[in-house]
C-alpha positions, 0 to 999 in steps of 0.5 A, spaced: 539 509 496 539 505 490 535 505 484 532 498 485 529 501 492 526 506 488 523 502 482 521 497 486 517 502 490 515 506 485 511 499 482 509 496 488 506 503 491 502 503 485 500 497 483 498 496 491 494 502 491 491 502 484 488 496 486 487 498 494 481 503 491 479 498 487 478 493 493 476 499 497 469 500 491 468 492 492 468 492 499 463 497 500 460 496 494 461 504 491 464 507 485 472 507 485 471 515 484 467 515 490 474 512 493 477 517 491 473 522 494 474 519 501 481 519 500 480 527 499 476 527 504 481 526 509 484 533 508 479 537 505 473 535 510 466 534 507 468 540 502 471 534 498 465 531 495 463 539 492 470 540 489 468 535 482 475 533 479 480 536 483 477 532 489 478 526 484 486 527 482 487 530 490 484 523 492 489 520 487 495 523 489 494 522 496 492 514 495 499 513 490 504 518 495 502 514 501 502 508 498 510 509 495 511 511 501 509 505 505 513 500 499 519 505 500 519 505 508 518 497 506 524 497 501 529 501 505 527 496 511 529 489 507 535 493 506 536 492 513 532 487 515 534 479 514 526 477 516 524 482 511 529 479 505 527 472 508 520 471 505 517 475 501 510 473 504 512 473 511 515 481 510 507 482 506 503 480 511 507 483 516 507 489 513 499 488 511 497 488 519 502 494 520 499 498 516 491 496 517 494 498 525 496 504 523 491 506 517 486 504 523 487 507 528 492 513 527 490 515 520 483 515 519 481 517 526 486 523 526 484 525 519 478 529 516 475 523 512 468 524 513 465 519 514 468 516 519 468 508 517 464 504 521 467 498 524 463 491 524 467 485 525 466 483 518 469 490 516 475 489 521 477 483 517 475 485 510 479 490 511 485 487 515 485 482 509 485 488 504 491 491 508 495 484 508 494 483 500 496 490 499 503 488 503 503 483 500 504 486 493 508 491 496 513 485 499 514 481 492 515 488 488 520 489 493 523 482 493 522 481 484 525 488 483 529 490 489 533 485 489 540 485 487 543 483 480 540 475 479 546 470 479 545 466 474 547 459 475 554 457 472 556 449 470 563 447 471 565 441 468 570 436 473 575 434 467 
């Protein structure tokens, strides 16, 4: 694996994961700390709400670990799939859609998260758009930092 793919995944995962916490807080009108405890509740269940700082640290660690894993998978896929190299915007939107589907219909329902989110149409659209934004950030970082060395244009004279 190339260092540039790891660097792009680290950048994309940290930026997208951190912004995702803020977006979730805004969409749910709660503190980002509540979002972190909710993430920790995916493993700890209701106990996450009684762990203090440890729950916050666990939530942040889980968020960043998942975000890094998503960004790394995208970066590795980008190395092998022309469509992801061709358009980072299309790749990012597709990535976000996949993240939304996996998180909404597999990860969260199978977790111990309390409370389980209730999906109304507005919440569905907001969460989908948030995951597309997440995917776009990951794809941009993969495009910007995961690409090979930039070649400079050299002008030659015809003379």
